N, C-alpha and C positions, 0 to 999 in steps of 0.2 A: 502494500499499501504506500509506494515511493515513488516518487520518480525526480529528475532534476527538474529544479525550478527554473524556470525561464528570467528570474529577479533575481537571483542569488549566486551568481557566477557558475549555473549547473549543478550544484549542492543538491544531495539527495534533501525531499520536505517531503511534506503531506498535506491535504487540504481539506478542512471540515466542510462538511456539508447540513443543515438541521432544518427539521419542516417544523414549522409550531404554530399553534392553533392562535386566534386571533387577541388573546390575551397574552400570548409569548411562551406559553409553556411546549418545550419540545415534545412533539409528536414522534417523528424519525431522527436519527443521528444515522453518517454516514461517512465512511475515511476513501480517500483517492490521492492519488499521487498528485503531485503541483503543479506536473504538464497535463494533464487531463484537463479537457473541456467542461465545464458547470453542464453545461446540460445533460451531459451524460449521464449525469448523476439524478437527474430527474425523476427519471421511470422506476429506478429502483426506491426511490422515496415516495412515492407514491405508492406503490405496492407493500412497504412497510407501513402506514398509515394503520392502525387499530380504529378498532369498531367505537364511533363517535355518538355521545348518549345526549339528552339534551331533556332538559328539566321538564318540563313542559311538553305536550305531545306526542306523539309518535316517535319512535325513537328512529335516529337516522342512521345507517351504516357508516360515512364516510361525509364526508364536507364538501359543501357547494361548491365556494369560491377558490380561486388559487390565483394568487398575488405573486411575482418573480421580478427578478432581475429582467435587462433586456439579453445577456447571455442566453437566457432562455428558451428564447422564443426563435422557433420556425416550424413553417408548418405542417410539419409528421408529430411533433410535439402537443400542434394545437388538435389536428386530429384525434393523435391518442386521446388526449382528455375529454373532447366530446366526448367519444365512446364511452367512455369510463363516467360521462352525465357530471365533471366539473366546466364551469365557469371561468377561462382563464381571462387574468386582470394579466398580460405584460405589454409594458410597452412596446413599441414596434422601433427598430433603431433606425435612424434616420427620420424618423417620421415623427415620435412623440418623444417628448421629453423625459428623464427619467425622476423628475422631482414630484409629481403627482404623487408618486409610488413614496417618495421618503415620511409619508404621514404611517403607513402602514410599516417600513421598514425599518424605524427603531426597531419596533418591537424584535423583529431578529437579531438586531445587532445588540439588544438588551438578550434575549436569550442566550446567546455567543459568549458576551460578556460573562453571564453566568454560570455557564461551562467552565472558560476560561480562567474563572475565579479558584479553583480546583488546582492546587498549585503542581499537580499530579499532569495535565492536559499542559500547562505553559510551556514546555520545553516537551520535547519529546523525548522519550527514554527508552520503553522499551525499541526492541529491537524488530519484533515477531507484531505482524499488522492485527495480528486476533487481540493481543492484549491490550493495544492502545484501542482498541474498538470496544473490547470489555471495558474499560475502567470510563470510555466515554459513554457507554453505556448507563456504567454505575453514575456517572456525573449528572447526565440527566433524569434519573429515577430519584435520584435525591434533590435535585432539582426541582421535580414533581411533586412529592410530597414536603418541599418545605415551602410551596405553593398554596399546596390541599391544604396543610396544616395550619398555615395563614388565615386562612380562609372560614376552617369551622370552627377558629374562635370568635 
């Protein structure tokens, strides 16, 4: 789960991908090589979404909307998301500015900051990608627990 980093003189590095809900609670996390394009991680993240339950009304099995950066925009991804019943809100490169996504983007940035608040994840010490992914999953679970414990009190 590493690859040559294009901005760090080709040193091996990894990239963190996070999919969260509207409150910033991480739903799915993934790790990829630093040289892998972001759009390649979209489908595995969407498949990794657990069932979503609503407080009132009928239970939903999946989210309705998806907001993403311009890097995730492609006709193939939009068609794939439509097949799955998701409404994609992705800025089109060269046509729309990404500024309107800023009001939603900060929630993802906050989720990533919560995950990197765990010292073990700030610098990648593990050689095996599966170990790093396990620590990342543990950090996501702890983040969810803390958020839900705060709501319960």
